[in-house]
N, C-alpha and C positions, 0 to 999 in steps of 0.2 A: 533607474536602474540606483540604488543605494552605492551609497560608497565602500557600505560591506560587503554587500551581494559583489561590486566590481571585484572588489580584494579576493573572493572568494575564487571566483573566475580564473582571474590571473594566475593563484594558486594552483590549481586546478591542471589549467596550460603546462606551468613548469615543472609541478608533477611529473602530469605526462612526457612533457622534453627528456626531460630527467632518467626516466625508463628507458626511452627507447633513442635516444639522441648523445646520451651525457659521453659514452666511453668512443663512439666511432670517428673513427681519426679527422674524416671531413670536416674543417671548417663548418662551422652550423651554428646558426643563430635566429631568435626570434624578433620582429619588432613592432612597435607599433606605428601606426602609419603615418605620422610626422618625423620616424626615423630613430627614434629611441629606442636601446636596446635592453628588451624585458629579461631578457637571459639569454645567454651564450655557451656554449660547453669549449671543454678545454684546449681542444685541437685549436678553435677560431680565436680565444684570447692568447695565448702562442703566439698566433702570426703575429698580433703588435709587442710581442713581450710582457705580457700582461695575465692576471690571471680572470676566472669566470667572476667574478665581484667586484674588477676593478675595471669591466666592462661595461655592468650593468647600469643601467642609466644615463650610458652616453652615446651621443649620436653616431650612426652608421657612416655622416658627412663628417664627422670628425676625425675618427681613423681612417678614411679612405675616400680619394675621391675618383667618380666617375672619367673614364679615357675619352668619353662623346657625351657631351653631354646630350642629347636626339635622343638616346637609350634610355638619362636620367628623368627626362620630361616624360618618356612613354608612359615611364613605370608612374610617374605622378599621376599623370592621363588616365593609366586603368584605376590609383586608389582615387583619384572622383568619382569615376563610373562604376566603382566596385565588381569590375572586370575580373575574373578569376583567369589571369592570362598569366606563365612563365618567362621571365626573357633572359638572357645572358649577356652582359655587359662587359665590357676589358674595367677596370680598374686599379689604381694606383695606390702606395700610401708608403710611407717614408720605409725606405730601404727593403723595397719590394714591388712586386706587381701579380696579378694575376685576374680571371675570371670568376666574377659573381654571378651566381644566379639568384634571381628576386622572385618570385613568387607571391603572389597576391591571397591569402586564405581567407574567406568570408565562411561564417557557419552563425548559428544562432546564438556565437558569444562575441560575435565581434568582426571587428576585423584585424587583419595584422600582415605582417610581410615575414614570409619564409624567409632566411638569407644564407647561403652555402657560398663557398669561397675555394676556388682554385686556384693559388698560388702557383705560379712558375718557377720552373726549376730555377734554383740560380747555377750562375757557370761552376763548374768543376772549381775555379782556382778562390770560388768565393765561400766554399763549404769547408766545414772540420774536418781537418783531416783525423780517421780513427784508425786505432794501433785495429790489429784481428784480432787481438783479446779483449779491447772495449767493444766492437760490434758485433761478436757472438755474443756480449754479456745483454746488448739492447737487443738484439737479436730473438734468445730466450724468452728475455722480460717483453717484450712485443708481443710474445706469444702466448702470456700466462704464465710464465713459471715467477716461483717463487725461488727469491734471494736464496733460498736450500737447495731447492730441485736445477738449479742454474750451479748451485756451487757445485754440488753431486756431477753435472757434465762435463762442468766443465775441469772439472780436479780443482775445483781452487775450494776457500773455506768460505762459509757465507759473508763473511767481514770484508774479505776480496771481491766477492761482489759489488757488496755494500757502496766501497772504495770504488771500483767502478763506477759506478751510476753515481754516488756524490760527486766525481770528477766533471763526468759527464754534465750534471745538471748547472754542474757550476759554467762548465765552456758556452754550455748550450744559454746561458741565461736565465733557465727555468726554475719553478719553487720547489718542483717535487716529480717523485715519479710518470705519475700519468701528465703531467705536460712535457715529461721526456719523450716521451713514445710520441706525444700528437705533435711535438716538435722539429722532432724527427720526421714522420711524414710528413708532414709540412715543407722540410727542407730537400724532401727527395731521398735521407739518409737511407730511408725504409720504403721497399716501395707499396703501396697500397694495391699494388693487383698482385698480389703474391701468397698464398697461408702457408704453412707457417711464413715467419715473417722473413726477410733475407737479406 
């Protein structure tokens, strides 16, 4: 396969990923068999305090460590044998821990790893304390409201809503609104099992 054909196929995968998973709150990434991340959604990047562009090209093992070595070795064996499996293993990273689900995906375009991460909830004392107003703004924006819509519902101005969002992005160390929502889900400030967000 030529380099150009390989790039075309990678771009096709990226477009599929972006269309399906980019906005999901579940931290998700796709990597090459060697663990090099080809694409990650904002929720995945925010777990590590990064943007998707800064995660791309890094090794999964540079970001996190498997909790149980045998689980990692089983994933490597699945890759060698091209066995389509789905394995869940505990992982840790600086400042956090969780469960990673690794699925070997093999189709006519080659083999890849589909990786999802479920961070363990942080103890309540580690979570940022949100005011009732901040919580309401976050909940509405995560539910899809624009700044103007949130402002109308809360009796604020759009600038007031944007002020709260800017403060929240600074406090949670994220670059934008989408990463703020993803980080809020990852930290347990928003419940992924409840819609609309609460």
